[in-house]
Every structure is written in structure tokens, then in C-alpha cells.
N, C-alpha and C positions, 0 to 999 in steps of 0.2 A: 504494500500500500504506500502510495506516494505521500511524502510529508511536505507541507507548505509552511512558510514562515511569515512573520509580520515585520515589516521594515518601516521605521519612522525616518522620513527624509526631511532634513532641516537646511534651509538656505535663505540668504537675503533675497527678498522678493518685493520690489516696488512694482514690477510687472512680472508676468509669468517667467520664472527662472527655468530656462530650457535645459540647463545642465542637470538639475534634479528631476525634471519632468520627463526627460528621455530615460533616465534610470528607472523612474516609477513605471513608465510604460513597458519597459522590458521585463521588469519584475512581475507586473500584473499579467503580462502575456504568458508567463510560465506558471501562473496560478498563485503567486504570493500576494498577500494583502499589503497594501501600501497606504500610508497617510503622509501627506505633505503639510508641513507646518512652517509658515514663513517666520523668519527672525531677522529683522534688519536693525534692531536697536535693543538696548537693555530692557526697555518697557515691554518687549515681546516675551521676556523670560517666563512670566507667570503662565501664559497660554501654552508655551512649549511644555512646561512641567505638568500642566493639567492634561495635555494630550498624551504625554508619556505615561501618566498614571492610568488613564482610561484605556489606552490602546494596548499597553503591555507588549511592546515589541521585543523580538528576538535580536534585532539589530537596529542601532541608531547610526545613521549615516549623515555626516555634516559636510556641506559644501563650503569650503574655505577659499573660494576663488579670489576674494578680495583681500589682499594683504593688509589693507588698512583696517579691516574688521577682525583680524586674527586674534587680537587680545580679547575682544568681546566674545568670540566663539570659544576660546579656551576657558573663559569664565563660565560660559553656559555649560560646557561639558563638565566642569567641576560640579555644578549644581545637579546635572543629570546623574552623575555617579553617586552623589549624596543621596538622591532619591531612589536610585536603582543600581546598587553597586555591582551587580552581576552582569549587567547588560554589556554586550560588545559594542564599543563605540569606534567607528572608523571615520576617517576624514579624507577628503579628496579635493581636487582642484589644482590650479596652477601653483599656488604657494606651497601646499604640502608636497607636491610632486618633487620640488627641489629642496625643501627644508625638512624632509621626513625625519632625518636623524635628530635634529633639534626638537622637533615636535614630539617624537616618541620618548624624549626624556620626561615628558609629562605622563605620570603613571595612570592618569585618567583615560588616556587614549590607548585603545587596544591595537589599532593597526592604521596604516595609511594606504589608500589606493592611489597609485601613481598613474599619471596619464589618463587615458579615457577609461570610463568605469563600467560600461554596460555589461561586458562579459565578466569582469572581476566581481562585481557586486552580486551577480547571479550565483557564481560559484561560491562566494563567501557565505551567503545566506544558506545555501544548500549544505555546506560543510558544518555550519553552526547547528542547524536543526537536526543533522544526522550525527552530530558529535564526532566529526571526522577531522583529520589533520588539515591544517591550512596550507600545506606545502604545494598543493596543486592549484591554488588560486593565483592566476597570473597578475602581475603588476602590484602585488601585495607586499608590504613591508611590515614586519611585526617584531616584537622582542621575545626572546626566550632566555632561560637562565640555567645555569648548572652550578652545582655546589663545588666550592673550592675550599677545602678544610671547613672553617667555621663561617665562611663568607659565600655569598652568591655572586657569580659573575653574570652580568646582563649583557647580552649581545644581540645584534640585529640579524634578522633573517630576511634577505631580499630575494623574493621569488622571481623567476624569469619574466621578462617584459614581452608583451605583444608588440612585434616590430613591424606591423603593417596596418594600414587603415582597413576596417571592415567595410563591406559593401553598405554604404549609407542608405541605399534604397531598401535594404532588408531590415532596417530598424523600424520598430513600431513608432508611429507618430507620437509626439510627446503628450503626456496627460494634460487635459485642459480643465479649468473650473467649469462648473455647470453653466454659470453665467459668464459671458465674456467680459473682460476688463474694458473700461471706458478710458480712452485717452484722446486728448484734443477734441473732446465732445462726440467721438464716434466709437462704435464697437471696434475692438482693437485686438490684433493677434501678433505675436512675435514669431519669427521663423529664422532658420538658417538653411541656406541652400548648399553650404559647403562646410568643411572643417579645415583648419590650418590656414596657411598664408603662402602664396606663391613667392612673395618677396623674402620674407623671413630673415631680414638682415638688420632691421632697425635696432639701434643699440639699447633703447629703453623698453623693448618688448621681449617677452619670454616665449612667444608663440613658436618661433623658430627652434628654440631649445626644446620646447614641449614635444615637437614632432621630429626632432633630429635623429632619434634612434630608429625611426621607421625606414624601411627600404623604399626606394623610389622617390616620388615627388613629395614635397612637404605639405601638400594639401590634397583633399579629396572632394569630389563633387557628387551631389545627388543629381539624378537625371531631371530635366525640365518636367517630364511627365509626372514624376514622383512629387516634385514641388507643387505642381498644379493640382494634383489630387488632394494634397493637404490644404491648400488654399481654398479649393472648391468645397471641401468638407466644412471648413470654417464659415465660408460664405453662405452656403445653403442651410446648414444646420444651426448656426449661431448668429447668422446675419452680420458677420464681421465684414467691415468695409475698409478698414485701415490696416495695412500689413507693414510691419517694420522688420526689415532683414538685418540680423545681427552678424552677418558674415564679416570677417575682417576685411575682405575685398569682395564686393558683390560682382565685380567684373573680372575678366580673366587677363592673363599676361598679354595675349595677342588680341587686337581689336576685332579681327575677323572671326575669332572664336567666340568672343563676347556677343557679336552680332548674331551669329548662328544660334547660340544658346538662347538669346532673348527672343528671337523669332520663333524658336521651338516652344519656349515657355508661353508666349502669346497664343500660339496655335492650340496648345494643350488647354489653356484656360478657357478659350472659346469653346473647345470640344466638350469641356465639362460644365458648360452652361454658365460660366461667370461673365456677367455683363461688364465689360471693361470700363464703361463710363460710370459704373457704380462702385468702383474700388479706387483706392489710393495706396501708394507705396512710399516708404522712406528707406533710403539705402546709404551705404558708405562706399566710397571708391577713392582710388588714387588719382591725382591730377593727370597722370599719363594714360589713364584707362579710357578716356572719353573722346569721342569725335561726334560730328553732327548727326551721322546716321544712327549711332548708338543712342544719343540723347533723344532723337525723334521717336524711336520705337519705345524708349522708356517713358516718354511723355504720353504716348498712346496707351500704355499700360497703366497710367495713373501715377507716375512718379511725381510727387509734389515737394520732396525734400531730399537734398543731397548733403551728407556730411563729407566735405572734401578734405582729403588727407594732406593739407598744406604743411603743417607742423613747424616750418621755419621759412622765413621769407628772405634768406640770404644764401648765396651759393656755398659759402664756407660752413654755414649752419646745417644745411641739408647734407653736406658731405660728412660733417662731424657726427650727425645723427644716423648716417648710413641709409638715408631715405631712398637713394637710387632714382631720384627725380630731379629736375632742374627748375630754376626760377622761370625760364621760358615756358616750360610745361604748365607750371602753376598759373602764370598769367594768361596763357592761351586758353586753358580750361575755364578760367573765370570769365574771360571775354565771351567764350562760346556759350556758357550757361546763361549769360544775359539774354540770349535769344529765346529762352525757354521759360515756361511758367513753373519753375522749381526754386524753392528757397534754398540758398546755399549758406551753409554754416561751416566754421572751421575752428581749429585750435592752433595756437602758436606756442611751441616749446622754445621760447627765445632764450631761456636760461638752461644751460647744460655745462658739463665740466670744462669745456674749452671755449665757451662763449667769450666774445670780446665786444667792446663798445661799438665798433663799426657794425657788427651784426645787430646789436640792439637798435642802432639808428635805422638800419634797413627794415627791421621788423616794425618799428614805430611808423615809418613811412608807409609801409604796407597796410597797417591798421587805418591810417588816414585815407589811403586810396580806396579802401573797402569799408568806409565808415557806415555804410547803409546795411551791412551784413552782420548778423549776430555771430559773435565769436567769444572765445575764452583764451586766456594766455596763462603761462606758468612755467614751471621747471620740469625737465625730464627727470622723473622720479625713479628710484631704484626699485626694480621688481625682481624677486628671486628668480634666478636662472637666466637673467638678461645679460647681454654683453656689458651693459653699463655697470652692473654689480661688480663684474670682474675688473673693469677699467678703474673704478674709483678705489678698489682694494689695492690693485697693483701700483697706482699712482700715490697711494698714501692719503687719499682725500676722504676716506670713509669716516663718518662721525656718527654719533647717536648709538642707540642700543637696539638689539633685535627685539621684535620684528620691525620697529619703526626707525629704519635707518635714515641717516642724513649724510650729506657730503658737502665739501667745500669746493666752490668754483675756483679754477686756477687763477684767473684774472681778478686781482683784488678789487678793482673798481666795479666789475660786474657782480662779484660776490656781495659787495656792500649794497649795490642797487637791489639785488635779490632779497637781501635781509630787510631792506626798507619796505619792499612789497609785502613781506610777511607781517610787518608791523602795521600795515595800512589795509591793503586789499584782503589779506588772508588772516587778519587777527581774529580772535575767537568770536567776537561779537559783530564782525563785519557781514553785512547782507550781500556783499558783492557776488560771491559764488552762487548763491541761490538766485539772485537776479539774472546773472548771465545765463543760467539754465532756463529761467523763465522766458528770457528774450529769444533763446533758440527755439523753445516750444512755440512761442507766439509766431515766430517767423514761419515755422512749418504750418501752423494752424491757419494763418492768413491765406496761404496758398491752397490748403486743403479745402477751406470753405469756398474759395473762389472756384475750385474745380466742381464741388458738389452743388453749390448754390450760386451760380454766377448772376451778377446783377449789380444794381446801384449801391445797395447796402454793403455788399462784400468788397466792392472797390473802396468804399469809405473806410471799412475796417482794416483793409490792407494798408491804406495810406496812413492811418493812425499808427499801425504797427511799425512801419518803416520810420516814421517820425520819432517814435519813442526809442527805437533802436539807435538812430542817429544821435539823439540827445544824450543817451547813456554812453555811447561809444565816444562821443566828443569829450564828455567829462572824464571818462577813463583815460583817454589819450592825454588830456591836459594834466591829469594827476600823475601819470607816468612821466611826463616831461618835467613836472616839478620835482619828482623824485630823482630823475636823471640830473637835474641841476644841483642837487644836494650831494652828489657823489664826491665832488672835490672839496666839500666843506666839512668843517668839524663843528662840534657843539650843536648838533642838529636835533637833539631829543625833543625840545619844545616844539620845533617846527613840524617834526614828524607827528607828534601827538595832536597838534592843531589840524594838520592835514587829515589824519585818521578820523578825527571828530567830524570834520566837514564831509568827508567821504561817507561816513556812516549815516549822517543825516540825509545826504543826497540819495544814496542807494536805498535807504529805508523808505524815503518818500516815493521814489520811482518804482520800488517793488510794489507799493500800494497801487500805483498807476497801472502797473502790469497786471495786478490782480483784477483791477476794475475793467481793464480791456479784455482779459480772459472771461470775466463775467458777462460782458457785452456779447462776446462771441458765443458763449454758452446759451444765453437767452435767445440769440438770433437762431442758432442751430435747432434748439428745441421747438421754437415757434415755426420756423421754416419747414421742419419735418411735418408738422401738423397741417400747415397750409398746402404742402405738396400732396399729402395724403388726401386732402379734400379737393385736389385738382385746381388750386388757385395759388400756385407757387410764386407768381409774380406780384401778388397783392402786397405782401409784407415788404418786398424789395422797393416798391414804388410808393408806399404810404408813409408820408412824413408824420402823420398823426400817430400811427402805430409805432413808428420809430421813436417818437418822443415818449409815448406811454411805456415802452419797453426799455427806455434809456439806451438805445442803440445809436 
């Protein structure tokens, strides 16, 4: 008689966490019981412990993909073991894959699943419920002990690694909540059409190292037909209209291959009854991945937002970050995207170990040139397994304590400027980070509603969005220029505190404006849906009276 186990899957989940939901789907397909419990903050601990008590799992699996949340998850696991000391707790994700030895020093953690987890977690739960050895569980690392006179020696057992991608089409589609999530005012689903990254060289990223041990290419693709079937299922069964792809690169290394794949995806979506004018997509791509033909077919399939992998706006910065793209490609892609109804957002890692003031100047100029686009900026941070981690260790730049590493930038002036940004933009009470993400979301949303509900009101909302983005970006740029001006000065503490105070007031005020604009969009979308359902979709768009009543 077959035995089946119970697995409690825990992970950070502001939207559906595909990492644990793929695991859950594979476990369920083999007869095991699964419960997914979100945990994004310490306030979620009581619910996790409540579910632990009621579900009584044989295995607790914690996704520690985000290194920044590692300490929180270690604290959670301590609470779990206090409540249920005998339960096997395994952790997985990019961070544990590389830091397994340090993590297993924590006696509360029973094992680490390295790399991809679908096959390992199935074999692990089977071994646990059958009381079998763990030696046949691939990708698993765990501790064992042997007596040495009066002491016990603890040592690691590292099981063999799966060194090839499995056929992604053979994976069960990830588990979904009964009710779809709502994002940007629409029913929303996250997907991946691939795993890995064809570039895999960026110094701040661990994706290349994560798949380095595999034979062959560092990425794997689902077929367009398989992707279309998942999208069609969400579209027909859950009425999902907005699809966000979390692929590291949605497009392929060669443009002709991207075009062929996109045409196939479009054809498959139509075959499965998906009305292309009723869906929208958000994607990520490199600047060197697009051309007019590719963007045209993406627009036809409903792409309303592109996170463009700019990362740095100087040739030396791109080279230092090993991006493999050029400033010419960045600028050309941005110029090309101007001809399409797609919101473009980007990030600038203008601080990195070898950054210099000339690079900073070029990045500030780039911000000004693209003042109407929502963006964020910061430093290339250390991620376990990344080339950056090795670089700062080898150069003696590493600072801080595990797992919250820090490092010093080699150029003293740039290091000073970065530290001033941490005291202003990124101080604990600063609303900047939250506002920058709000502006990115508003940018996408303005284009989304323009696609679904074209008309007079949507044009007005998009105009308001761009105006707010430009106002905030102009203030951000001016603040950075003030900080730049303080680099050569001493005794700047009072001026930094004054600047930080002014920035907090500005960003707090404009975060409220962003909230109000999002509220306008929400009211518009809810009412427009109702009017469309009644066959009078143009009525709200053209009614000034309704606009005033609904504060749109």
C-alpha cells in the first residue's frame, strides 16, 4: 500500500510564488497533501505556526530565495522547531544553494535542497514517510554524526547533483489560489516560460552559478504551446487578463529565434481561444533583444510593460558589471520602444566596486534624458554565488556580517557618495523605495488601462501618471546632484540631515499623490467594467459629470 505525506510549503509571497507553487504541484500530482503558507514578514509568524499545528506535516519546506529575508526565515524555523521538534525542516532557493554549509550549522535545519527542487522534494518526502535513508535524494545536503571517544563529530553529506534541466513541459502547472490575485486592478497571473539565463555573466547575479553545473546550455525553454495552454487555462477558468512573465530574459539570444517563438506563442493562444485584445503582458528583456518586428508582435499580444535591463548607462559600467550590452544598444532600444504603447521601466546599478565619478555623471545624464520613465537606482549588491561575492572577497572590500554582507567601493569619492545615498534615499524611514515601486506600477497600469479601456479618461490618467513620474524623477535627480556636490566637502552631517528631512517630506507627500492616482485608476476600472458589461463603454469615458462624481 502506497504511503503519502503532508508537506507545508513556506515562502515570501506578495504575489503567487512560483518556486513553491511548482513544488506543490509536483507533490500533489504524486498524491501528497500540500499546504502553502505565505510568510513575507514577522507578522506572518502566528499564521504559519497555526497552520503547522493544524496541518501536522511530515515535512516543512522553506523557500529562502531572498537573501535579504534569510535572518527572518531562520527565526521562523526556530519557532517551528519549538512547536514541532521532530519535524524535518528543509530549505531551498538560490541563497541556501550556495550557503548550505553555513546554514546547516543551525541545528534547527535538517537539510538543504540545492538547485531546482521538484525531483528532490518528491524523493525527500517519500524517504521520510517510509523511514528510508536520505542518500538517494538528489541535490540534498544534510548533516550526520559519528562518535569520537566522548565527542560527536558532525559532518556534511552532499548527495549527487542533477546536472541537466528536466523537460519543463513535463512539469505540472504551478498551484494557483482558488481566486486569482488582483494586480493593477485586473485579475493577474505570474508565469515563467523558461529557466536560467542565456547570458549568465552579470557579476551581481547568481543565476549563472545556479545552473553552471548543468550540461549544455545555461537555460531551458518551455514550448510556446505549453505556455499557451497554461495561459489559456488561467484565462478561461479564472478570467485572468494580466500575465506577468518572470523569466530572467523573456526573449532569446538571437532575434530570429525570438520572433519565431513569439509567432508560435501567438498562434497557440489563438488556437486555445484566448482573445488577444482581452489580455495584457508584462515582460523583462535585455536592450539587445528587441527590434521593430519583435516589438510589433509583442504589442499585438498585449505587451503593455517592459522592464528593460539597462543596469548602467556608461560603457565602463556595463563592462564592469559584465552586462554584455552596449550604450548604443540601450539607447537604440529606448528610441525604438517610443514607437510602441509599452511602459518602459529600468534600474541603474550606478554604484559597484569599480565605479568612478565619470560613470556617475553619465548615469545622472541618462536619468535626465529619460526623466519621463519610472526607474530605480542603487548599488550592485552581493548575492551568494555571484561573481561579485568572489570579487569583493579577493579585493579585500568585503564588510559586514553574514548573511547581510556589505562592501567598500574602491573609489573613495564614489564610496562617500554611496554612503550619503544610504543616509538620505535609503535611510530607514525614507519613503523613496516604496514610491519608486509605486511609480513603476503606475507606469504599467496607465498603459494597461489604455489598452483595455481606450478613451478620453484613460488618456487623462496616463498624462497624470507621466507628470507625476517626471516631478518625482526631477526631484530625485536634483537630490543626487546635491549629494554629488557634497562629495568634496567635509563637515556635511547637518546638510545631509536637512536634505534627508526635505526628501522624506517630498517623497511622503508624493507617495500620497501616487496612492490617490492609483485610487482614481481603480475606480475608473471598476466602473468601466460595469458600463462595458451593460454595453455602454463609452459613457463613462465621455461624461464629465461622472468623472467629477467618481473623482477621476
